[in-house]
Backbone as ProteinMPNN parsed JSONL, in Angstrom:
{"seq_chain_A": "MTPPPLAQRIALSLMHATQVATPFHRPGWVYEEKLDGFRMVAHEEGLSVRLISRQGKEFTGRFPDLAKAVAGLGAESAILDTEVAVFDRQLVRRFEWLRGQPKDDVATPPLLMAFDLLELDGEDQRKRPLRERRQALEHLLTGERLILPVRRLSPNGLEAWQEVLRAGWEGLVAKDPESPYVGGRTLKWLKVKQPKYREGERGWEPKR", "coords_chain_A": {"N_chain_A": [[-19.288, 17.339, 42.948], [-16.206, 16.603, 41.616], [-15.508, 17.353, 37.958], [-15.117, 15.148, 35.161], [-11.794, 14.152, 33.734], [-10.687, 16.925, 31.321], [-9.943, 15.123, 28.695], [-11.185, 12.988, 28.18], [-14.036, 13.624, 28.995], [-13.981, 15.252, 26.557], [-13.591, 12.81, 24.777], [-16.892, 11.817, 24.886], [-17.8, 12.675, 23.154], [-17.017, 13.14, 20.372], [-17.144, 14.344, 17.306], [-18.443, 13.055, 14.501], [-18.835, 11.682, 11.353], [-21.535, 10.872, 9.215], [-22.636, 8.849, 7.368], [-22.912, 7.577, 3.726], [-24.054, 6.816, 0.633], [-22.733, 6.177, -1.938], [-20.279, 7.731, -3.582], [-19.385, 10.942, -3.814], [-19.311, 14.633, -5.59], [-18.115, 17.365, -3.614], [-18.022, 21.237, -4.651], [-15.385, 22.712, -3.252], [-15.057, 21.179, -0.799], [-12.52, 18.636, 1.305], [-11.104, 16.178, 0.806], [-10.345, 13.313, 2.367], [-8.371, 10.05, 3.286], [-10.678, 7.273, 4.548], [-10.147, 5.386, 7.794], [-9.601, 2.382, 9.638], [-9.0, 1.37, 11.931], [-8.263, 2.098, 15.51], [-10.436, 4.089, 16.988], [-9.117, 7.363, 18.982], [-8.583, 9.704, 21.168], [-6.36, 11.814, 22.31], [-4.054, 13.333, 24.746], [-1.974, 15.056, 26.117], [-0.463, 17.459, 28.202], [2.31, 18.96, 29.322], [4.208, 16.601, 30.352], [2.848, 14.403, 30.828], [0.715, 11.645, 30.152], [-2.577, 10.928, 27.932], [-4.249, 8.436, 26.211], [-7.277, 7.724, 24.354], [-10.074, 5.842, 24.893], [-13.037, 6.007, 21.86], [-15.403, 4.873, 23.321], [-14.663, 5.931, 26.439], [-12.457, 4.779, 27.577], [-9.21, 3.865, 28.548], [-6.309, 3.739, 27.379], [-3.406, 4.167, 27.152], [-1.237, 3.038, 28.475], [-1.174, 0.309, 26.655], [-0.284, 1.277, 24.154], [2.525, 2.298, 24.678], [5.002, 3.536, 23.323], [3.375, 5.163, 21.716], [2.715, 6.522, 22.727], [4.913, 7.689, 24.573], [5.711, 9.218, 22.086], [3.51, 11.427, 21.659], [3.808, 13.29, 24.124], [6.27, 13.825, 23.596], [5.802, 16.102, 21.863], [5.885, 18.112, 22.149], [4.42, 20.627, 22.69], [2.896, 22.793, 25.435], [0.104, 21.975, 26.498], [-1.784, 19.279, 24.2], [-4.297, 17.487, 22.353], [-5.285, 15.462, 20.486], [-7.694, 14.473, 18.077], [-7.625, 11.232, 16.32], [-6.03, 7.495, 15.518], [-5.319, 4.714, 16.033], [-3.8, 2.894, 13.688], [-2.778, -0.223, 11.993], [-0.319, -0.332, 9.109], [0.233, -2.749, 6.146], [1.891, -4.141, 4.134], [1.243, -2.736, 1.642], [0.781, -1.123, 2.349], [-2.064, -0.692, 3.764], [-4.674, -0.338, 5.253], [-4.684, -2.594, 8.535], [-7.305, -3.362, 10.815], [-7.272, -6.527, 12.08], [-4.391, -7.323, 13.103], [-3.563, -4.531, 14.952], [-4.759, -6.642, 17.027], [-2.856, -8.359, 17.791], [0.099, -9.287, 15.846], [1.421, -9.574, 12.192], [3.309, -13.517, 12.673], [4.798, -13.409, 10.473], [4.719, -11.688, 8.432], [4.902, -8.007, 6.555], [4.573, -5.483, 8.676], [3.768, -1.953, 9.826], [4.517, -0.178, 13.165], [2.078, -0.15, 15.855], [0.237, 2.841, 14.629], [-0.29, 6.914, 14.803], [-2.776, 8.203, 13.549], [-3.093, 11.264, 12.986], [-6.669, 12.991, 12.625], [-7.716, 15.697, 13.421], [-7.458, 18.762, 15.831], [-7.747, 19.284, 18.908], [-7.504, 21.165, 20.877], [-5.28, 22.965, 21.548], [-1.601, 23.788, 23.031], [-3.808, 25.29, 25.62], [-5.157, 26.589, 24.918], [-8.992, 26.739, 23.675], [-9.328, 24.271, 20.354], [-11.603, 24.316, 19.262], [-13.986, 25.547, 17.418], [-12.308, 27.207, 16.038], [-12.592, 27.189, 12.372], [-12.145, 23.899, 10.408], [-9.804, 23.978, 8.49], [-7.618, 25.716, 9.588], [-6.855, 24.657, 11.854], [-6.02, 22.222, 10.957], [-4.17, 23.049, 9.382], [-2.537, 23.939, 12.015], [-2.274, 21.731, 13.05], [-0.766, 20.313, 11.044], [1.379, 21.351, 11.52], [2.296, 20.703, 14.136], [2.819, 18.693, 14.008], [5.197, 17.681, 12.216], [7.898, 16.066, 11.535], [7.159, 13.988, 13.123], [7.567, 10.585, 13.275], [6.033, 8.504, 14.72], [3.883, 9.248, 14.944], [0.485, 10.665, 12.625], [-0.464, 13.431, 9.737], [-3.824, 12.177, 8.934], [-4.026, 11.273, 5.918], [-4.356, 13.596, 3.024], [-6.53, 13.323, 0.11], [-7.215, 12.977, -3.417], [-9.113, 17.015, -3.968], [-10.873, 16.858, -6.256], [-14.048, 14.901, -5.154], [-14.517, 12.232, -6.354], [-12.518, 11.907, -7.532], [-11.537, 10.916, -5.445], [-12.07, 8.91, -5.489], [-11.565, 7.142, -6.531], [-8.836, 7.098, -6.127], [-9.136, 5.76, -3.495], [-10.402, 3.958, -4.501], [-8.417, 1.808, -5.978], [-6.005, 1.618, -4.272], [-7.323, -0.302, -2.488], [-8.445, 0.65, 0.47], [-10.302, 1.413, 2.489], [-12.756, 3.654, 2.377], [-13.218, 6.822, 2.27], [-13.594, 10.701, 3.512], [-15.681, 12.986, 2.93], [-14.693, 16.438, 3.972], [-16.407, 19.396, 5.008], [-14.424, 22.566, 4.808], [-14.618, 25.04, 6.15], [-15.921, 23.954, 8.716], [-16.706, 23.901, 12.105], [-15.352, 21.855, 14.711], [-17.994, 19.958, 15.918], [-19.497, 18.325, 18.836], [-20.881, 15.201, 18.596], [-23.228, 13.494, 15.366], [-22.786, 14.558, 12.303], [-23.429, 16.843, 9.247], [-21.562, 18.078, 8.413], [-19.39, 16.927, 8.16], [-18.718, 13.472, 5.598], [-18.945, 10.578, 5.267], [-18.209, 7.737, 2.682], [-18.219, 4.4, 2.367], [-16.757, 1.501, 1.291], [-18.955, -1.497, -0.194], [-19.041, -3.759, 1.622], [-16.312, -4.486, 2.745], [-13.508, -6.031, 3.068], [-14.593, -8.191, 3.884], [-15.386, -10.754, 7.034], [-12.126, -10.56, 7.262], [-11.066, -9.211, 9.138], [-11.286, -10.145, 11.563], [-14.062, -10.818, 12.35], [-17.049, -11.932, 11.902], [-19.466, -9.689, 9.99], [-23.126, -8.264, 10.766], [-25.929, -9.45, 9.851]], "CA_chain_A": [[-18.327, 16.506, 42.493], [-14.972, 16.644, 40.587], [-15.824, 16.233, 36.886], [-13.842, 14.454, 34.694], [-10.46, 15.207, 33.05], [-10.342, 17.999, 29.67], [-9.815, 14.765, 27.719], [-12.957, 12.234, 28.426], [-14.853, 14.916, 28.185], [-14.129, 14.951, 25.367], [-13.313, 11.634, 24.143], [-17.383, 11.328, 24.629], [-18.117, 13.935, 22.114], [-16.059, 12.911, 19.476], [-17.399, 14.477, 16.467], [-18.83, 11.52, 14.068], [-19.364, 11.676, 10.163], [-22.556, 10.978, 9.413], [-22.159, 7.377, 6.579], [-23.934, 8.294, 2.575], [-24.286, 5.452, -0.225], [-22.645, 6.626, -2.617], [-18.904, 8.912, -4.009], [-19.94, 12.232, -4.211], [-17.973, 15.913, -5.09], [-18.838, 19.183, -3.328], [-16.337, 22.702, -4.199], [-14.148, 23.441, -1.643], [-14.761, 20.003, 0.29], [-12.238, 18.119, 1.49], [-11.643, 14.256, 1.438], [-8.94, 12.4, 3.211], [-8.5, 8.415, 2.941], [-10.74, 6.746, 6.287], [-8.816, 4.649, 8.5], [-8.715, 1.135, 9.645], [-8.288, 1.184, 13.235], [-9.157, 1.793, 17.179], [-10.754, 5.908, 17.739], [-8.223, 7.75, 20.001], [-7.945, 11.199, 22.088], [-4.293, 11.524, 22.382], [-4.614, 14.385, 25.426], [-0.795, 16.004, 26.72], [-0.342, 18.292, 29.117], [3.572, 18.759, 30.248], [5.082, 14.896, 30.483], [1.75, 13.538, 31.094], [-0.059, 11.316, 28.782], [-3.857, 9.731, 27.929], [-4.726, 8.65, 25.14], [-8.214, 7.618, 25.513], [-10.438, 5.507, 23.226], [-13.976, 6.636, 21.979], [-15.993, 4.811, 24.434], [-14.135, 6.403, 27.397], [-10.789, 3.956, 27.492], [-8.247, 3.729, 28.856], [-5.103, 2.813, 26.635], [-1.958, 4.077, 27.364], [-0.569, 1.102, 28.499], [-1.411, -1.307, 25.848], [0.985, 1.92, 22.964], [2.761, 2.679, 25.695], [4.81, 3.923, 22.27], [2.633, 6.234, 20.616], [1.969, 7.675, 24.531], [5.621, 8.662, 24.347], [5.438, 9.971, 21.025], [2.373, 12.715, 21.809], [5.07, 13.356, 25.558], [7.142, 14.65, 22.792], [5.049, 16.895, 20.696], [6.88, 20.145, 22.29], [3.476, 21.416, 23.024], [2.477, 23.223, 26.422], [-0.946, 20.988, 26.261], [-2.278, 19.134, 23.034], [-5.892, 17.48, 22.509], [-5.864, 15.305, 19.763], [-8.471, 13.34, 17.553], [-7.072, 10.565, 16.124], [-7.131, 6.73, 14.4], [-5.106, 4.068, 16.104], [-3.597, 2.118, 13.184], [-1.255, -0.127, 11.173], [-0.709, -0.715, 7.801], [0.347, -3.604, 5.56], [3.508, -3.406, 3.191], [0.216, -2.227, 0.26], [-0.051, 0.758, 3.4], [-3.66, -1.566, 3.507], [-4.631, -0.493, 7.228], [-5.188, -4.506, 8.866], [-7.524, -3.522, 11.805], [-7.159, -7.432, 12.792], [-3.133, -6.799, 13.798], [-4.172, -4.402, 15.898], [-4.876, -7.361, 17.893], [-1.51, -9.145, 17.329], [1.05, -8.326, 14.482], [2.125, -11.367, 11.806], [4.754, -13.148, 12.167], [4.709, -14.143, 7.875], [4.138, -10.669, 7.117], [5.857, -6.672, 7.063], [3.384, -3.967, 9.423], [4.141, -0.99, 10.493], [4.331, -0.377, 14.334], [0.771, 1.102, 15.665], [0.853, 4.135, 14.578], [-1.267, 7.745, 16.166], [-2.588, 8.852, 12.913], [-4.167, 12.949, 13.93], [-7.029, 14.562, 11.677], [-7.722, 16.975, 14.095], [-7.013, 19.377, 16.567], [-8.888, 19.678, 20.023], [-6.505, 22.026, 22.063], [-3.116, 23.431, 21.48], [-0.857, 25.326, 24.293], [-4.16, 25.537, 26.369], [-6.661, 27.409, 23.565], [-9.95, 25.443, 22.772], [-9.245, 24.888, 19.167], [-13.089, 23.417, 18.142], [-14.397, 27.154, 17.687], [-11.797, 27.468, 14.724], [-12.775, 26.471, 10.538], [-11.351, 22.838, 10.352], [-8.796, 24.631, 7.633], [-7.332, 26.298, 10.291], [-7.278, 23.327, 12.591], [-5.757, 20.938, 9.88], [-3.016, 23.872, 9.83], [-2.261, 23.968, 12.693], [-1.979, 20.276, 13.691], [0.476, 19.602, 10.302], [2.618, 22.5, 12.124], [2.449, 20.91, 14.871], [3.294, 17.256, 14.071], [6.237, 18.016, 11.92], [9.021, 15.705, 11.878], [6.88, 13.043, 13.299], [7.1, 9.402, 13.434], [4.954, 7.773, 15.016], [1.748, 10.52, 15.174], [1.443, 11.62, 11.313], [-1.213, 13.5, 10.275], [-4.594, 11.666, 8.039], [-3.334, 11.349, 3.969], [-5.553, 14.137, 1.788], [-6.608, 12.874, -1.047], [-8.011, 14.53, -4.398], [-10.678, 17.5, -3.672], [-11.806, 16.377, -6.901], [-14.043, 13.747, -4.898], [-14.94, 11.628, -7.092], [-11.455, 11.017, -8.008], [-11.091, 10.435, -4.516], [-12.896, 7.785, -4.366], [-10.986, 6.332, -7.393], [-7.931, 6.493, -5.477], [-9.756, 4.453, -2.476], [-10.468, 2.023, -5.111], [-7.317, 1.611, -6.807], [-5.834, 1.256, -3.465], [-7.714, -1.155, -1.512], [-8.669, 1.183, 1.361], [-11.885, 1.229, 3.409], [-13.09, 4.465, 2.267], [-12.796, 8.211, 2.558], [-14.138, 11.132, 4.227], [-15.626, 14.683, 2.546], [-14.69, 17.436, 5.386], [-15.987, 20.529, 4.637], [-13.162, 23.077, 5.348], [-15.384, 25.92, 7.212], [-16.589, 23.336, 10.084], [-15.804, 23.878, 13.512], [-15.503, 20.843, 15.47], [-18.679, 19.72, 17.3], [-19.98, 16.595, 18.694], [-21.981, 14.361, 17.917], [-22.952, 13.323, 14.22], [-22.653, 15.708, 11.48], [-23.295, 16.325, 7.773], [-20.338, 18.966, 8.148], [-18.126, 15.228, 7.46], [-19.367, 12.005, 5.477], [-18.377, 8.864, 5.371], [-18.235, 7.129, 1.846], [-17.35, 3.218, 2.094], [-16.528, 0.028, 0.018], [-19.885, -2.347, 0.487], [-18.444, -5.441, 2.341], [-14.82, -4.249, 2.965], [-12.465, -6.924, 3.721], [-15.993, -9.038, 5.053], [-14.812, -12.028, 7.469], [-10.1, -11.085, 7.16], [-10.921, -8.401, 10.56], [-11.143, -11.12, 12.801], [-15.127, -11.095, 13.065], [-18.635, -11.375, 10.193], [-21.147, -8.8, 10.213], [-24.085, -8.329, 11.522], [-26.554, -9.568, 8.663]], "C_chain_A": [[-17.831, 16.89, 41.322], [-15.077, 16.32, 38.792], [-14.399, 15.502, 35.831], [-12.822, 15.221, 33.757], [-11.328, 15.463, 31.961], [-11.104, 16.526, 28.748], [-10.717, 13.513, 27.303], [-13.498, 13.005, 28.313], [-15.461, 14.807, 26.573], [-13.968, 13.507, 23.984], [-15.397, 11.252, 23.915], [-18.292, 11.959, 24.053], [-17.774, 14.509, 21.509], [-17.136, 13.582, 17.871], [-17.292, 13.622, 15.34], [-19.165, 11.686, 12.169], [-20.129, 10.554, 9.753], [-22.331, 9.827, 7.719], [-23.78, 7.829, 4.804], [-23.552, 7.052, 1.601], [-23.552, 5.443, -0.808], [-21.871, 8.333, -3.024], [-20.022, 9.948, -4.469], [-18.999, 13.289, -4.445], [-18.479, 16.929, -5.049], [-17.508, 20.213, -3.895], [-15.991, 22.449, -3.719], [-13.829, 22.185, -0.695], [-13.334, 19.937, 0.053], [-11.991, 16.507, 1.486], [-10.267, 13.59, 1.462], [-9.358, 10.819, 3.81], [-9.785, 7.924, 5.318], [-9.988, 5.614, 6.516], [-9.987, 3.346, 9.003], [-9.154, 0.581, 11.023], [-9.311, 1.012, 14.84], [-9.192, 3.344, 16.776], [-9.916, 6.283, 19.18], [-8.27, 9.136, 20.002], [-6.726, 11.208, 22.614], [-4.742, 13.081, 23.272], [-3.077, 13.955, 26.264], [-0.569, 17.167, 27.206], [0.915, 18.305, 29.73], [4.276, 17.773, 29.462], [3.408, 14.018, 31.127], [0.328, 13.633, 29.913], [-0.949, 10.922, 28.81], [-4.227, 9.528, 26.804], [-6.365, 7.194, 25.364], [-9.769, 6.774, 24.464], [-13.123, 5.802, 23.333], [-15.052, 5.679, 22.817], [-15.938, 5.772, 26.809], [-13.165, 5.638, 27.748], [-9.826, 4.067, 27.796], [-6.658, 3.293, 27.972], [-3.943, 3.282, 26.5], [-1.231, 3.285, 28.24], [-0.074, 0.582, 27.549], [-0.496, 0.063, 24.492], [1.598, 3.175, 24.07], [4.19, 3.705, 24.451], [4.524, 5.359, 21.432], [2.424, 6.951, 21.768], [4.102, 8.521, 24.454], [5.792, 9.436, 23.453], [4.271, 11.2, 21.323], [3.686, 13.302, 23.336], [5.3, 13.764, 24.608], [7.448, 15.245, 22.186], [6.045, 17.844, 20.863], [6.164, 21.082, 22.615], [4.111, 21.932, 24.335], [1.204, 22.087, 26.833], [-1.511, 20.467, 24.838], [-3.721, 18.087, 23.733], [-6.111, 16.858, 21.177], [-6.317, 14.27, 18.931], [-7.356, 12.748, 16.455], [-7.41, 8.755, 16.336], [-5.862, 5.795, 14.996], [-4.779, 2.929, 14.795], [-2.306, 1.139, 12.733], [-1.168, -1.158, 10.066], [0.229, -2.021, 7.415], [1.562, -3.149, 4.763], [3.024, -2.845, 2.011], [0.19, -0.658, 0.916], [-1.256, 0.844, 2.849], [-3.643, -1.51, 4.609], [-5.229, -1.71, 7.871], [-5.571, -4.242, 10.41], [-6.885, -4.867, 12.415], [-5.537, -7.117, 13.577], [-3.035, -5.654, 14.681], [-4.206, -5.536, 17.753], [-3.245, -7.895, 18.277], [-0.853, -9.718, 16.254], [1.396, -9.783, 13.557], [3.128, -11.642, 12.571], [5.735, -13.389, 10.601], [4.511, -12.814, 7.237], [4.708, -9.518, 7.329], [4.561, -6.286, 7.287], [4.202, -3.341, 10.018], [4.002, -1.539, 11.851], [2.696, 0.678, 14.637], [1.451, 2.503, 15.541], [-0.379, 5.541, 15.033], [-1.798, 8.328, 14.692], [-3.833, 9.61, 12.676], [-4.864, 13.328, 12.208], [-8.005, 15.819, 11.882], [-6.941, 17.362, 15.186], [-7.583, 19.775, 17.698], [-8.622, 21.282, 20.71], [-5.47, 22.038, 21.833], [-2.805, 23.943, 22.898], [-1.967, 25.62, 25.498], [-5.279, 26.093, 26.087], [-7.53, 26.347, 23.577], [-9.812, 25.468, 21.751], [-10.453, 25.201, 18.278], [-13.771, 24.427, 17.639], [-14.097, 27.241, 15.592], [-12.421, 26.682, 13.393], [-11.286, 24.577, 10.533], [-9.775, 23.509, 9.668], [-7.679, 25.031, 8.764], [-6.628, 25.253, 11.019], [-6.693, 22.332, 12.077], [-3.879, 22.239, 9.625], [-2.018, 23.819, 10.527], [-1.41, 22.225, 13.54], [-0.957, 20.036, 12.912], [1.66, 20.431, 10.915], [3.091, 21.528, 12.511], [3.376, 19.182, 15.001], [4.598, 17.152, 13.42], [7.213, 17.38, 12.132], [8.791, 14.459, 12.594], [6.229, 11.72, 12.669], [6.161, 8.107, 12.911], [3.278, 8.23, 15.128], [1.967, 11.038, 13.924], [-0.521, 12.186, 11.391], [-2.488, 12.331, 8.554], [-3.78, 12.177, 6.568], [-4.926, 12.209, 3.364], [-5.425, 13.882, 0.411], [-7.589, 13.583, -2.126], [-8.948, 15.162, -3.915], [-11.2, 17.578, -4.894], [-12.489, 14.794, -5.652], [-14.163, 12.585, -4.981], [-13.71, 10.692, -7.594], [-11.11, 11.193, -6.968], [-11.439, 9.626, -4.74], [-12.298, 6.733, -5.496], [-9.602, 6.182, -6.807], [-8.202, 5.92, -4.141], [-9.983, 3.069, -3.426], [-8.718, 1.014, -5.754], [-6.21, 0.546, -5.429], [-5.918, 0.076, -2.251], [-8.487, -0.629, -0.473], [-9.962, 1.118, 1.34], [-12.736, 2.025, 2.373], [-12.964, 5.795, 2.241], [-13.512, 8.642, 3.652], [-14.229, 12.603, 3.512], [-16.083, 14.934, 4.0], [-15.576, 18.831, 4.258], [-15.046, 21.317, 6.132], [-13.324, 23.996, 6.55], [-15.449, 25.174, 8.458], [-15.977, 23.302, 11.121], [-16.58, 22.126, 14.219], [-16.425, 20.637, 16.612], [-19.455, 17.948, 17.44], [-20.737, 15.83, 18.633], [-21.881, 13.896, 16.464], [-23.392, 14.529, 13.317], [-22.665, 15.589, 9.687], [-22.13, 17.682, 6.569], [-19.453, 17.815, 7.424], [-18.926, 14.031, 6.833], [-18.689, 11.606, 5.238], [-18.804, 8.461, 4.002], [-17.849, 5.205, 2.454], [-17.318, 1.519, 1.291], [-17.813, -0.796, 0.436], [-18.801, -3.983, 0.519], [-17.096, -5.727, 2.002], [-13.785, -5.275, 3.64], [-13.419, -7.81, 4.466], [-15.031, -10.256, 5.691], [-13.034, -11.575, 7.059], [-10.301, -9.973, 8.776], [-10.924, -8.837, 12.216], [-12.791, -11.254, 13.881], [-16.256, -10.517, 11.654], [-19.699, -10.399, 10.859], [-21.966, -9.065, 10.503], [-24.524, -8.414, 9.945], [-28.302, -8.29, 9.489]], "O_chain_A": [[-18.412, 17.325, 40.328], [-14.771, 15.211, 38.354], [-13.171, 15.473, 35.922], [-12.882, 16.333, 33.233], [-12.291, 14.794, 31.586], [-12.234, 16.541, 28.259], [-10.868, 13.175, 26.129], [-13.577, 13.339, 27.13], [-16.45, 14.542, 25.89], [-14.193, 13.437, 22.776], [-15.634, 10.519, 22.955], [-19.485, 11.874, 24.344], [-17.795, 15.739, 21.447], [-18.001, 12.755, 17.582], [-16.142, 13.319, 15.023], [-20.378, 11.884, 12.103], [-19.676, 9.412, 9.831], [-21.659, 10.446, 6.894], [-24.963, 8.165, 4.859], [-22.633, 6.329, 1.984], [-22.999, 4.371, -0.558], [-22.338, 9.467, -2.926], [-21.045, 9.859, -5.148], [-17.939, 13.249, -3.821], [-19.133, 17.503, -5.92], [-16.32, 20.019, -3.639], [-16.357, 21.299, -3.474], [-12.81, 22.048, -0.018], [-12.741, 20.597, -0.8], [-12.687, 15.734, 2.145], [-9.391, 13.468, 0.606], [-10.31, 10.504, 4.524], [-9.611, 8.184, 6.508], [-9.329, 4.98, 5.692], [-11.171, 3.465, 8.686], [-9.612, -0.553, 11.158], [-10.302, 0.373, 15.194], [-8.187, 3.873, 16.302], [-10.035, 5.653, 20.231], [-8.034, 9.779, 18.979], [-6.288, 10.395, 23.428], [-5.525, 13.882, 22.761], [-2.934, 12.9, 26.882], [-0.466, 18.05, 26.354], [0.917, 17.68, 30.791], [4.787, 17.901, 28.35], [3.342, 13.038, 31.869], [-0.406, 14.435, 29.334], [-0.97, 10.159, 29.775], [-4.621, 10.523, 26.197], [-6.461, 6.229, 26.123], [-10.27, 7.296, 23.468], [-13.992, 5.775, 24.204], [-15.999, 6.465, 22.79], [-16.691, 5.971, 27.762], [-12.883, 6.116, 28.847], [-9.238, 4.664, 26.894], [-6.111, 2.249, 28.328], [-3.289, 2.769, 25.592], [-0.067, 3.655, 28.08], [1.122, 0.341, 27.386], [0.076, -0.672, 23.687], [1.307, 4.361, 24.23], [4.319, 4.836, 24.92], [5.192, 6.196, 20.825], [1.911, 8.068, 21.693], [4.338, 9.719, 24.303], [6.078, 10.574, 23.823], [4.78, 12.198, 20.812], [4.612, 13.885, 22.772], [4.32, 14.44, 24.294], [8.578, 15.422, 21.733], [6.84, 18.293, 20.037], [6.609, 22.204, 22.859], [5.304, 21.775, 24.598], [1.588, 21.247, 27.647], [-1.766, 21.446, 24.136], [-4.084, 17.932, 24.9], [-6.978, 17.403, 20.493], [-5.665, 13.228, 18.864], [-6.496, 13.413, 15.877], [-8.411, 8.363, 16.937], [-4.925, 6.123, 14.268], [-5.545, 1.967, 14.836], [-1.134, 1.446, 12.954], [-1.64, -2.292, 9.988], [0.992, -2.399, 8.303], [2.076, -2.03, 4.769], [3.85, -2.414, 1.206], [-0.157, 0.427, 0.45], [-1.702, 1.644, 2.027], [-2.927, -2.248, 5.286], [-6.443, -1.817, 7.695], [-4.791, -4.587, 11.298], [-5.994, -4.661, 13.238], [-5.603, -6.643, 14.711], [-2.087, -5.879, 15.433], [-3.883, -5.308, 18.919], [-2.738, -7.515, 19.332], [-1.347, -10.726, 15.749], [1.592, -10.872, 14.098], [3.833, -10.803, 13.131], [6.853, -13.468, 10.092], [4.245, -12.616, 6.051], [5.269, -9.558, 8.424], [3.598, -6.52, 6.557], [5.171, -3.775, 10.639], [3.619, -2.682, 12.099], [2.289, 1.679, 14.047], [2.465, 3.055, 15.969], [-1.388, 5.142, 15.614], [-1.042, 9.273, 14.463], [-4.967, 9.241, 12.374], [-4.301, 13.679, 11.17], [-8.674, 16.543, 11.146], [-5.982, 16.705, 15.592], [-8.076, 20.893, 17.549], [-9.405, 22.207, 20.928], [-4.692, 21.088, 21.912], [-3.612, 24.404, 23.705], [-1.457, 26.156, 26.482], [-6.268, 26.129, 26.819], [-7.132, 25.184, 23.513], [-10.029, 26.61, 21.345], [-10.558, 25.85, 17.237], [-14.69, 23.8, 17.112], [-14.796, 27.289, 14.58], [-12.706, 25.493, 13.534], [-10.066, 24.444, 10.632], [-8.749, 23.49, 10.348], [-6.66, 24.359, 8.605], [-5.522, 25.038, 10.524], [-6.784, 21.312, 12.76], [-2.717, 21.872, 9.796], [-0.859, 23.697, 10.132], [-0.436, 21.927, 14.232], [0.012, 19.559, 13.502], [2.827, 20.082, 10.736], [4.055, 21.036, 11.924], [4.213, 18.756, 15.797], [5.35, 16.433, 14.078], [7.846, 17.884, 13.06], [9.76, 13.735, 12.826], [5.201, 11.542, 12.016], [5.811, 7.396, 11.969], [2.15, 7.766, 15.297], [2.986, 11.671, 13.649], [-1.422, 11.876, 12.171], [-1.997, 11.937, 7.496], [-3.143, 13.204, 6.333], [-6.07, 11.762, 3.279], [-4.464, 14.146, -0.311], [-8.447, 14.434, -1.895], [-9.826, 14.5, -3.362], [-12.128, 18.386, -4.941], [-11.743, 13.867, -5.337], [-14.01, 11.803, -4.043], [-13.674, 9.502, -7.909], [-10.044, 11.806, -7.033], [-11.071, 8.93, -3.794], [-12.554, 5.537, -5.353], [-9.11, 5.067, -6.978], [-7.158, 5.527, -3.62], [-9.848, 1.857, -3.261], [-8.325, -0.152, -5.788], [-5.82, -0.619, -5.505], [-5.073, -0.319, -1.448], [-9.444, -1.371, -0.25], [-10.671, 0.825, 0.378], [-13.395, 1.389, 1.549], [-11.744, 5.794, 2.076], [-13.997, 7.924, 4.526], [-13.247, 13.342, 3.438], [-16.897, 14.449, 4.785], [-15.337, 19.068, 3.073], [-14.92, 21.106, 7.339], [-12.652, 23.974, 7.582], [-14.985, 25.792, 9.416], [-14.861, 22.796, 11.248], [-17.683, 21.579, 14.196], [-16.17, 20.881, 17.791], [-19.751, 17.004, 16.706], [-21.789, 16.47, 18.634], [-20.734, 13.796, 16.029], [-24.265, 15.333, 13.646], [-22.17, 14.699, 8.995], [-21.941, 18.008, 5.397], [-18.954, 17.895, 6.301], [-19.821, 13.567, 7.539], [-17.615, 12.116, 4.919], [-19.98, 8.795, 3.855], [-16.814, 5.189, 3.12], [-18.204, 0.752, 0.915], [-17.849, -0.858, 1.665], [-18.215, -4.774, -0.221], [-16.654, -6.659, 1.33], [-13.38, -5.108, 4.79], [-13.119, -8.18, 5.601], [-14.078, -10.696, 5.048], [-12.552, -12.496, 6.399], [-9.37, -10.166, 9.557], [-10.732, -8.337, 13.324], [-12.966, -11.513, 15.071], [-16.339, -9.537, 10.914], [-20.427, -10.418, 11.852], [-22.066, -10.278, 10.689], [-23.954, -7.845, 9.015], [-29.271, -8.035, 8.774]]}, "name": "protein", "num_of_chains": 1, "seq": "MTPPPLAQRIALSLMHATQVATPFHRPGWVYEEKLDGFRMVAHEEGLSVRLISRQGKEFTGRFPDLAKAVAGLGAESAILDTEVAVFDRQLVRRFEWLRGQPKDDVATPPLLMAFDLLELDGEDQRKRPLRERRQALEHLLTGERLILPVRRLSPNGLEAWQEVLRAGWEGLVAKDPESPYVGGRTLKWLKVKQPKYREGERGWEPKR"}
């Protein structure tokens, strides 16, 4: 039996942050804004591109401009862990606008916000520490307009949380920069979310 494509196999073994209740600071860790969008694996090999959701569903045709941008990265091959997001004029993510952008407000086009690099030019990057993967990711995305690295926050976790509150973002993700990329839930990535973030505004009501 032929195994599924590499991008699809990875989509089923993504690394997931563990949620914690309160913000914290852990010396040496890095802090990133938590996005509010569609988790997506972007797989490029030559001119062939696939965008695959965390459930393994194909989204390449839904986001043709993003697929074209991935095809233009210039690598022989690459697999990126990303999130598709749309931002309003205050640069707050608007999940509901992924289903239909407003006609009476300013919005960005869908953007591919990349936070990890799983493969580059045929080489598996997942055993490398996050700090090395991030450096390679930033180099790969230099000059890109539709594919951007996820924003890093203050190196102090409590100050990073204050950035989240001031900007009105969903939360943050704290990461051990020495961590390899391992599929499944991990304690090497921890996320903190604002309680009742934009409740009722994103197209559904949360389960009680």
